[in-house]
C-alpha positions in Angstrom: -36.4 87.8 3.3 -37.5 84.6 4.5 -38.0 84.1 8.3 -36.5 81.8 10.5 -40.1 79.7 10.6 -40.5 79.8 7.1 -37.2 78.2 6.6 -37.9 75.7 9.1 -41.4 74.7 7.4 -39.9 74.4 4.2 -36.6 72.3 5.2 -39.5 69.9 7.5 -41.6 69.3 4.0 -38.5 68.8 1.8 -37.0 66.2 4.7 -40.6 64.3 4.7 -40.9 64.0 1.2 -37.3 62.8 0.8 -38.1 60.1 3.1 -41.5 59.6 1.3 -39.5 59.3 -1.7 -36.8 56.9 0.0 -39.8 54.6 1.4 -41.5 54.3 -2.3 -38.2 53.4 -4.1 -37.0 50.5 -1.6 -40.5 49.2 -1.5 -40.6 48.9 -5.0 -37.5 47.9 -5.7 -38.1 45.1 -3.0 -41.8 44.1 -4.4 -41.1 44.1 -8.1 -38.5 42.1 -10.0 -35.7 43.6 -11.7 -37.0 44.1 -15.3 -38.9 47.2 -13.6 -36.0 48.6 -11.8 -34.7 50.8 -14.4 -38.0 52.4 -14.8 -38.5 52.8 -11.1 -35.4 54.4 -11.3 -36.0 57.1 -14.0 -39.6 57.6 -13.1 -37.9 58.8 -9.6 -35.4 60.7 -11.1 -37.5 62.7 -13.1 -40.4 63.1 -10.5 -37.4 64.4 -8.2 -35.8 66.9 -10.7 -39.5 68.8 -11.2 -38.2 69.9 -7.3 -35.2 71.9 -8.9 -37.6 73.6 -11.4 -40.3 74.6 -8.6 -39.1 78.2 -9.2 -40.6 78.2 -12.7 -43.3 76.6 -11.9 -44.1 79.1 -9.0 -43.0 82.2 -10.5 -45.6 84.0 -13.2 -43.8 85.0 -16.2 -44.7 87.3 -19.2 -42.8 85.1 -21.6 -45.3 82.7 -23.6 -42.3 79.8 -23.7 -42.5 80.2 -19.9 -46.0 80.3 -19.5 -46.5 77.2 -21.6 -43.4 75.7 -19.3 -45.5 76.1 -16.2 -48.6 74.9 -17.4 -46.9 71.6 -18.5 -44.5 71.1 -15.6 -47.1 71.9 -12.7 -49.4 69.1 -13.2 -46.7 66.5 -13.5 -45.0 67.9 -10.3 -48.3 68.1 -8.4 -49.1 64.4 -9.6 -45.6 63.1 -8.4 -45.7 64.7 -5.0 -49.2 63.3 -4.7 -48.5 59.6 -5.6 -45.3 59.2 -3.7 -47.4 60.8 -0.6 -50.3 58.4 -1.1 -48.1 55.3 -2.0 -45.7 55.6 1.4 -48.6 56.4 3.8 -50.2 53.2 2.2 -47.2 51.1 2.0 -46.6 52.2 6.0 -50.2 50.8 6.7 -49.1 47.7 4.8 -46.1 47.7 7.3 -48.3 47.7 10.1 -51.0 45.0 9.1 -48.1 43.0 8.1 -46.1 43.3 11.4 -49.0 42.8 13.2 -51.3 39.8 11.8 -48.3 38.2 9.0 -45.5 38.6 10.8 -44.9 35.7 12.8 -45.8 33.7 10.1 -42.8 34.2 8.5 -44.5 35.5 5.1 -42.2 38.1 4.1 -43.1 41.7 3.6 -42.5 42.3 -0.3 -44.6 38.6 -0.7 -47.5 40.1 1.2 -47.3 43.8 -0.2 -47.3 42.7 -4.2 -50.9 42.2 -4.9 -52.2 45.1 -2.4 -49.6 47.6 -4.2 -51.0 46.3 -7.8 -54.2 46.8 -6.5 -53.6 50.0 -5.2 -51.4 51.7 -8.5 -54.5 49.9 -10.3 -57.1 52.2 -8.5 -54.7 55.4 -8.8 -54.8 54.4 -12.5 -58.8 54.7 -12.4 -59.7 57.0 -10.5 -56.8 59.3 -13.2 -58.9 58.1 -16.3 -62.3 58.4 -14.9 -61.8 61.8 -13.3 -60.2 62.8 -16.6 -62.8 61.6 -18.6 -65.1 63.9 -16.3 -63.3 67.4 -16.1 -62.8 67.5 -20.0 -66.0 65.9 -21.4 -69.1 66.3 -18.5 -71.1 69.2 -16.8 -73.0 68.5 -14.1 -76.4 70.8 -13.1 -76.9 71.5 -9.7 -80.5 72.8 -8.7 -80.4 74.3 -5.6 -83.9 75.8 -4.5 -83.2 77.9 -1.0 -86.1 79.5 0.8 -85.5 82.9 1.8 -87.2 84.4 5.1 -88.7 88.5 3.8 -88.1 87.2 0.1 -90.2 89.8 -1.9 -93.1 88.1 -3.8 -91.2 89.8 -7.1 -88.3 87.6 -6.7 -90.0 84.4 -6.3 -88.6 81.5 -8.4 -85.9 83.8 -9.0 -82.8 82.4 -10.7 -78.9 82.9 -10.2 -76.5 80.6 -12.3 -73.3 80.0 -10.9 -70.0 78.8 -12.1 -66.9 79.2 -9.5 -62.9 78.5 -9.7 -62.9 78.0 -13.5 -59.1 78.9 -13.3 -58.6 79.6 -17.0 -55.0 79.0 -18.1 -52.7 78.1 -21.1 -54.6 74.5 -21.9 -58.1 75.9 -21.0 -59.8 75.3 -24.2 -62.0 78.0 -25.7 -65.0 75.5 -27.0 -65.4 74.5 -23.0 -65.5 77.6 -21.5 -68.3 78.5 -24.0 -70.1 75.6 -23.5 -69.7 76.2 -19.4 -71.6 79.4 -20.3 -74.2 78.0 -22.8 -75.2 75.3 -20.3 -75.4 78.4 -17.8 -77.9 80.2 -20.1 -79.9 77.2 -21.2 -81.3 77.4 -17.4 -83.0 80.3 -18.3 -80.9 82.5 -15.3 -82.0 85.7 -14.0 -78.5 86.5 -13.1 -75.1 85.1 -14.0 -72.0 85.0 -11.4 -68.8 84.2 -11.1 -67.7 83.1 -7.3 -63.8 84.1 -8.0 -60.5 82.2 -9.2 -61.4 83.2 -12.8 -57.8 82.4 -14.1 -55.1 80.3 -12.5 -52.5 83.4 -11.1 -52.2 85.3 -14.5 -54.7 87.6 -15.5 -53.4 86.7 -19.2 -56.2 84.7 -19.6 -59.0 87.0 -18.9 -59.6 88.0 -22.4 -60.3 84.1 -23.6 -62.7 83.9 -20.6 -64.4 86.9 -21.6 -64.8 86.0 -25.2 -66.7 82.8 -23.6 -69.2 85.0 -21.7 -70.3 85.9 -25.6 -72.2 83.0 -25.4 -74.6 84.4 -22.5 -78.0 86.5 -23.5 -76.5 89.8 -23.9 -79.3 91.5 -21.3 -78.2 89.0 -18.6 -76.8 91.1 -15.5 -73.1 89.1 -15.5 -71.5 89.7 -11.9 -68.2 88.4 -10.6 -65.9 88.5 -7.4 -62.2 87.8 -6.8 -60.5 84.3 -5.5 -57.7 84.1 -4.2 -55.9 82.8 -6.9 -56.8 86.3 -9.0 -55.5 88.0 -5.8 -51.9 86.0 -6.9 -52.6 87.3 -9.9 -52.4 90.7 -9.1 -55.9 91.7 -8.7 -55.4 95.4 -9.8 -54.2 94.2 -13.0 -57.4 91.8 -12.8 -59.7 94.3 -11.8 -58.5 96.9 -14.6 -59.2 94.5 -17.4 -62.4 93.7 -16.2 -63.6 97.1 -16.0 -66.1 97.9 -18.4 -66.1 94.3 -19.3 -68.8 92.0 -19.9 -68.7 90.8 -16.4 -69.2 93.4 -13.2 -67.0 92.6 -10.6 -68.1 93.3 -6.6 -65.2 93.8 -4.1 -66.4 95.2 -0.8 -69.7 96.5 -2.4 -73.3 95.8 -3.4 -76.0 96.7 -5.6 -79.8 96.5 -5.7 -81.9 94.4 -7.9 -85.1 95.3 -8.4 -88.4 93.6 -9.8 -91.9 95.5 -9.4 -91.8 96.8 -5.9 -89.3 94.2 -4.5 -86.0 94.7 -3.5 -82.8 92.3 -3.3 -79.4 93.3 -2.3 -76.5 91.4 -4.3 -73.4 91.7 -2.7 -69.3 90.8 -3.5 -66.5 90.5 -0.8 -62.9 90.7 -1.7 -60.8 87.6 -1.5 -59.5 86.2 2.2 -56.3 85.6 0.3 -55.6 89.0 0.0 -54.8 89.1 4.1 -51.7 87.7 3.7 -50.4 90.6 1.2 -50.4 94.0 2.8 -49.7 95.5 -0.9 -53.5 94.5 -1.7 -55.4 94.7 1.2 -57.6 96.9 -0.4 -59.4 93.8 -1.8 -59.5 91.8 1.2 -62.8 90.7 2.6 -65.1 93.7 4.1 -68.2 92.4 4.8 -69.5 95.4 6.3 -68.6 97.7 4.1 -70.4 95.4 1.3 -73.5 95.8 3.2 -73.3 99.4 3.3 -76.2 100.7 1.4 -78.4 98.0 1.8 -82.0 98.9 1.7 -84.1 98.2 5.0 -85.7 94.9 4.6 -84.4 94.0 1.5 -82.8 90.4 1.6 -78.9 89.7 0.9 -77.4 87.2 -1.3 -73.6 87.4 -0.8 -71.0 86.4 -2.7 -67.4 85.0 -1.2 -65.2 83.2 -2.6 -63.9 80.9 0.2 -66.7 79.7 2.5 -64.7 80.4 5.8 -66.2 84.1 5.8 -70.1 82.4 6.4 -69.1 83.1 10.1 -69.0 86.8 9.3 -71.9 86.4 7.2 -73.8 84.6 10.3 -72.8 87.4 12.3 -74.5 90.0 10.4 -77.6 88.1 9.7 -76.9 87.6 5.7 -79.8 85.8 4.4 -78.1 83.2 1.7 -74.2 82.9 1.0 -73.1 81.9 -2.4 -69.1 80.4 -2.2 -66.7 78.1 -4.3 -63.0 77.5 -3.7 -62.6 74.2 -2.1 -63.0 72.1 -6.0 -64.8 69.4 -3.2 -61.0 68.4 -3.7 -62.0 67.0 -6.8 -62.9 63.9 -5.1 -66.1 62.7 -3.8 -69.6 61.8 -3.9 -72.3 63.9 -4.0 -74.9 61.6 -2.9 -73.3 61.2 0.2 -72.4 64.7 0.5 -68.6 63.8 0.8 -65.6 65.1 -0.7 -62.0 65.0 0.2 -62.3 68.6 1.0 -64.4 67.8 4.0 -60.9 66.2 5.5 -59.5 69.8 6.4 -63.0 72.0 6.5 -66.3 72.1 7.6 -68.0 73.9 4.9 -66.8 71.8 2.0 -69.5 71.0 -0.5 -73.2 71.7 -0.5 -75.7 73.2 1.7 -75.2 74.6 5.2 -77.8 76.6 7.8 -76.7 78.3 11.0 -79.7 80.2 12.3 -81.1 82.4 9.6 -78.3 82.4 7.3 -77.4 79.8 4.6 -74.3 79.1 2.6 -74.2 76.8 -0.7 -70.8 75.7 -1.5 -70.2 74.8 -5.2 -67.5 72.0 -6.4 -66.6 74.3 -8.7 -66.5 74.5 -12.5 -63.1 74.2 -13.4 -60.0 72.5 -11.9 -56.9 73.4 -10.3 -53.8 72.0 -11.9 -54.4 68.2 -12.2 -57.2 68.2 -14.5 -58.9 64.8 -12.4 -62.1 65.5 -11.2 -63.3 62.1 -9.9 -67.2 61.8 -8.4 -67.5 65.6 -9.3 -68.0 66.8 -12.6 -67.9 70.7 -13.7 -71.0 72.0 -11.8 -73.1 75.1 -13.0 -75.2 75.4 -10.1 -78.6 76.8 -10.4 -80.0 79.0 -7.1 -83.1 79.5 -7.0 -85.0 81.5 -4.7 -88.2 80.6 -3.0 -90.3 82.3 0.0 -89.0 81.3 3.2 
């Protein structure tokens, strides 16, 4: 049963998108000539009809037809609403600029906005084309040397290859997933980890993912943790399918890795998303439980899908936390250490340190809904542990 707050928020969102649609349609009809009006009306009608299909997009189905429908419709719905949001915001800014600078000169807004509007749409088009190319064809190996206090000498140079946020779904190509695993294996890691969001809300696609891991050295340990989309997908079913598979899952537990006389504690916590679901509270993150049994003096490498868990890791003096989740907003520039996700969260991308605790947030290997990653090609992270 929906609460009054939920109904209010839903109605508020619908109202905002109605206003943004109205502004966008008015601006386009006023700015562009009549021959474009039919195309603009058709785009607006089709884009907004997708709202009627929202239950189909959001609901999980066991039928192949519905899975394909969801995979086809969701990107269009997300793209349309992103475009409407960005374009209406851009028009508002242009309107403010026009009133401030040009209105007194009697320059019509439609004349003033035509060229900036065209430039804006061209930039959006370039971002989509370049971002699509990066998503589908490129792979970036990010080498991350991290110094760990009290690291046993035996673990100096220990390599962890990490992938995250694969979001395996209907249109995920097995050849591409194999390529991710192959590139990770080519880095000669000592450990391979998957830091959550293995599938896109549907454990049906786990066998496809597991098949891709055949590219890895059969003796290479492969460890994973749940992400929020794995929780939405039904974590019990996900864990059942992965039980006794190539990928060993850690859910609020840890394990000892030994090299010679040196010990390292590898831990994994459940996902923050489970805290919203009473049914699956057992897979909500429990940092204390994940550290139970840790040998005295052994440094810890913690896998936590969402970087917001770093606060709890710092409180427990965890030496290194590895996270994903943010995708860097699928838009950013590594050389500037800036991503779209930085607008919404502190631990958005890259390396962070608080006290003796360190965090690395990968920009992710897959994509969510829109196959666009502008400036942030799919990432294979290679974490190399060095003495602190």
